[in-house]
C-alpha positions in Angstrom: 211.8 152.0 164.6 208.6 153.8 165.3 207.9 157.1 163.7 205.0 159.3 165.0 203.2 161.8 162.8 201.1 164.7 163.7 197.5 164.5 162.6 196.7 167.3 160.1 193.3 168.2 161.4 192.9 171.1 158.9 193.3 168.7 156.0 190.8 166.3 157.5 188.2 169.0 158.0 188.9 170.5 154.6 188.2 167.1 153.1 185.0 166.7 155.1 183.7 170.1 153.9 184.7 169.3 150.3 183.0 165.9 150.1 180.1 166.2 152.7 177.5 166.4 149.9 179.4 164.5 147.3 181.4 161.3 146.8 185.1 161.1 146.0 185.2 158.7 142.9 188.3 157.1 144.4 186.1 155.3 146.9 182.9 153.3 146.6 179.8 154.9 147.9 178.5 152.4 150.5 175.2 154.2 151.0 173.2 151.4 149.6 175.3 148.7 151.3 174.6 149.6 154.9 175.7 153.2 155.0 178.7 155.4 154.0 179.4 157.2 157.2 182.4 155.4 158.4 183.8 155.1 154.9 183.6 159.0 154.8 185.1 159.3 158.3 188.0 157.1 157.2 188.5 159.2 154.1 188.7 162.3 156.2 191.1 160.7 158.7 193.3 159.4 155.8 193.4 163.0 154.4 194.8 164.1 157.7 197.3 161.2 158.2 198.2 159.6 154.9 199.0 156.3 156.6 197.0 153.1 156.3 197.5 149.8 158.1 197.4 146.9 155.6 197.1 144.1 158.2 194.4 141.7 156.8 191.2 141.8 158.7 192.5 143.8 161.7 194.1 146.8 159.8 192.6 150.0 158.5 192.9 150.3 154.7 191.1 150.8 151.5 192.5 149.5 148.2 189.2 149.0 146.4 185.6 147.9 147.3 186.6 144.3 147.5 190.0 144.8 149.3 189.4 146.9 152.4 189.6 146.3 156.1 186.4 146.1 158.2 187.7 149.1 160.2 187.5 151.3 157.1 183.7 151.0 156.8 182.4 149.5 160.0 181.4 151.7 162.9 182.5 149.4 165.8 185.6 148.1 163.9 186.7 151.8 163.3 186.5 152.4 167.0 188.3 149.2 167.9 191.2 150.0 165.5 191.6 153.6 166.5 191.7 152.8 170.3 193.9 149.6 169.9 196.5 148.9 172.6 199.1 147.4 170.2 201.7 149.5 168.3 201.0 149.3 164.6 200.9 151.5 161.5 198.1 154.0 161.1 196.2 156.6 163.0 195.4 156.1 166.7 193.3 157.8 169.3 191.4 157.3 172.5 187.9 157.5 173.8 187.4 160.9 175.4 184.8 163.3 176.7 183.3 166.0 174.6 185.4 168.6 176.4 188.5 167.2 174.6 187.1 167.2 171.1 188.8 169.2 168.4 188.0 169.5 164.7 189.0 166.3 163.0 187.9 164.1 165.8 184.9 161.7 165.6 181.7 161.0 167.3 179.9 157.6 167.3 176.2 157.4 167.9 174.1 154.6 169.1 170.5 155.1 168.3 167.5 153.8 170.3 166.7 151.7 167.2 170.2 150.2 166.8 170.2 148.1 170.0 173.6 147.8 171.6 175.5 148.7 168.4 176.9 152.1 167.6 175.6 152.9 164.1 176.9 156.3 162.9 180.4 158.0 162.7 180.3 161.7 161.9 183.5 163.8 161.8 183.8 166.9 164.0 184.3 170.0 161.9 183.9 172.7 164.6 183.8 172.9 168.4 182.4 175.8 170.4 183.6 177.0 173.7 182.6 175.4 175.9 181.8 172.3 173.9 178.1 171.4 174.0 175.9 169.3 171.8 174.5 172.4 170.1 177.9 173.9 169.2 179.8 170.8 168.2 179.3 170.7 164.4 179.8 167.6 162.3 180.0 166.5 158.7 178.7 163.0 157.7 177.5 160.7 154.9 174.5 158.4 154.8 172.4 161.3 155.8 174.7 163.8 154.2 175.5 166.8 156.4 178.0 169.6 156.9 178.1 171.9 159.9 175.3 169.9 161.6 175.0 170.4 165.3 175.1 167.1 167.3 172.0 168.3 169.1 169.9 167.8 166.0 170.3 164.0 165.9 167.1 162.3 167.0 166.5 159.0 168.9 170.0 159.0 170.3 170.7 156.5 173.1 174.4 157.2 173.5 177.3 159.1 172.0 181.0 158.3 172.4 183.8 160.6 171.4 187.1 159.7 169.7 190.1 162.0 170.0 192.8 161.3 167.4 196.3 161.6 168.8 198.3 161.1 165.6 199.6 158.3 163.4 202.4 155.8 163.6 204.5 154.1 161.0 206.9 151.2 161.8 210.0 151.6 159.6 213.0 149.3 159.3 213.5 145.8 160.6 213.7 146.5 164.3 210.9 145.2 166.5 209.4 147.2 169.3 209.3 145.6 172.7 
């Protein structure tokens, strides 16, 4: 049986504000290992869902620095897991336009220097009306920030937006067809 859960956006944003300029000791700081942005984004998302997916390699989980899914810390893997088409445990979302963004959603940025790869995942903490790059505020790690306008990022080639819909949990022995 599939159970769906509401995404607690307030909890995700509160977590983002609390840890934007610090590091939760329950998680390794990946700043010196390629960046901590998606690790921080995953922590925020987990604060709002409480559900991980422990599928080796293709899940979304963190047990310790040596036992985690690529989607927990890798920018493209995070996107791929959140926008997956298969029903499985964990949070899920869809690619969206900036007009659909709400606090607790995510932005991924591809910089001119990063080639074809998206390289940064900030969490949205505030959205103005109407949503524009200067009134969508984010929190992020790597270059630590809180309430930073998206318009202040430099050398941006492309941005994509991830709207979180909720979380799923498969319970019992029944299979979903």
